[in-house]
C-alpha positions in Angstrom: 0.0 0.0 0.0 1.4 3.4 -0.9 1.3 6.3 1.5 -1.4 7.9 -0.6 -3.5 4.8 -0.4 -3.0 4.5 3.3 -4.1 8.1 3.7 -7.2 7.5 1.7 -8.1 4.5 3.8 -7.5 6.3 7.0 -9.7 9.3 5.9 -12.6 7.0 4.9 -12.3 4.9 8.0 -12.2 7.8 10.4 -15.3 9.3 8.9 -17.1 5.9 8.7 -16.4 5.1 12.4 -17.3 8.6 13.6 -20.6 8.6 11.8 -21.3 5.0 12.9 -21.0 6.4 16.5 -23.5 9.1 15.5 -21.0 11.8 16.4 -20.5 15.1 14.7 -16.9 16.3 14.3 -17.4 18.7 17.2 -18.8 15.9 19.4 -15.8 13.7 18.6 -13.5 16.5 19.5 -15.2 16.9 22.8 -15.1 13.2 23.5 -11.3 13.2 22.9 -10.8 15.0 26.2 -9.1 17.9 24.7 -6.6 15.8 22.6 -8.2 16.7 19.3 -9.9 19.8 17.8 -12.7 19.7 15.4 -10.5 21.2 12.6 -7.9 18.5 13.2 -10.6 15.8 12.8 -11.9 17.6 9.7 -8.5 17.8 8.1 -7.9 14.1 8.8 -11.2 13.2 7.1 -10.4 15.4 4.2 -7.1 13.7 3.4 -4.6 16.1 4.9 -1.4 14.7 6.5 -1.9 13.7 10.1 1.0 13.3 12.6 1.3 9.9 14.3 0.3 11.3 17.7 -2.9 12.8 16.3 -3.7 9.5 14.4 -3.3 7.6 17.7 -5.6 10.1 19.5 -8.2 9.7 16.8 -8.0 5.9 17.1 -8.2 6.1 20.9 -11.2 8.4 20.8 -13.0 6.0 18.4 -12.0 3.1 20.7 -10.1 1.3 18.0 -6.5 0.3 17.4 -4.8 2.5 14.8 -4.3 -0.5 12.6 -8.1 -0.8 12.2 -8.2 2.7 10.7 -5.6 1.6 8.1 -7.6 -1.3 6.7 -10.7 -1.4 4.6 -13.4 -3.6 6.1 -13.8 -6.9 4.3 -17.0 -5.9 2.7 -15.3 -2.7 1.4 -12.5 -4.4 -0.4 -12.5 -4.9 -4.1 -13.2 -8.5 -5.1 -14.6 -9.3 -1.6 -17.9 -11.2 -1.5 
């Protein structure tokens, strides 16, 4: 996977997981305990570079390991049943 592909997967997965929780960007920022701002989350979801510490904070806020945000779900992969 190229860095660009990983960034695209991360962007999609963050948005997917946030919306699955029913959270707005502002609500997710509030739930992060001050570790994330709404603009940081928006930038991550729009494909901007994210520092590792911020990526880890995003994953922690969503209650997921960072690795989960770097993988497409099985049903989202090309060629998957």
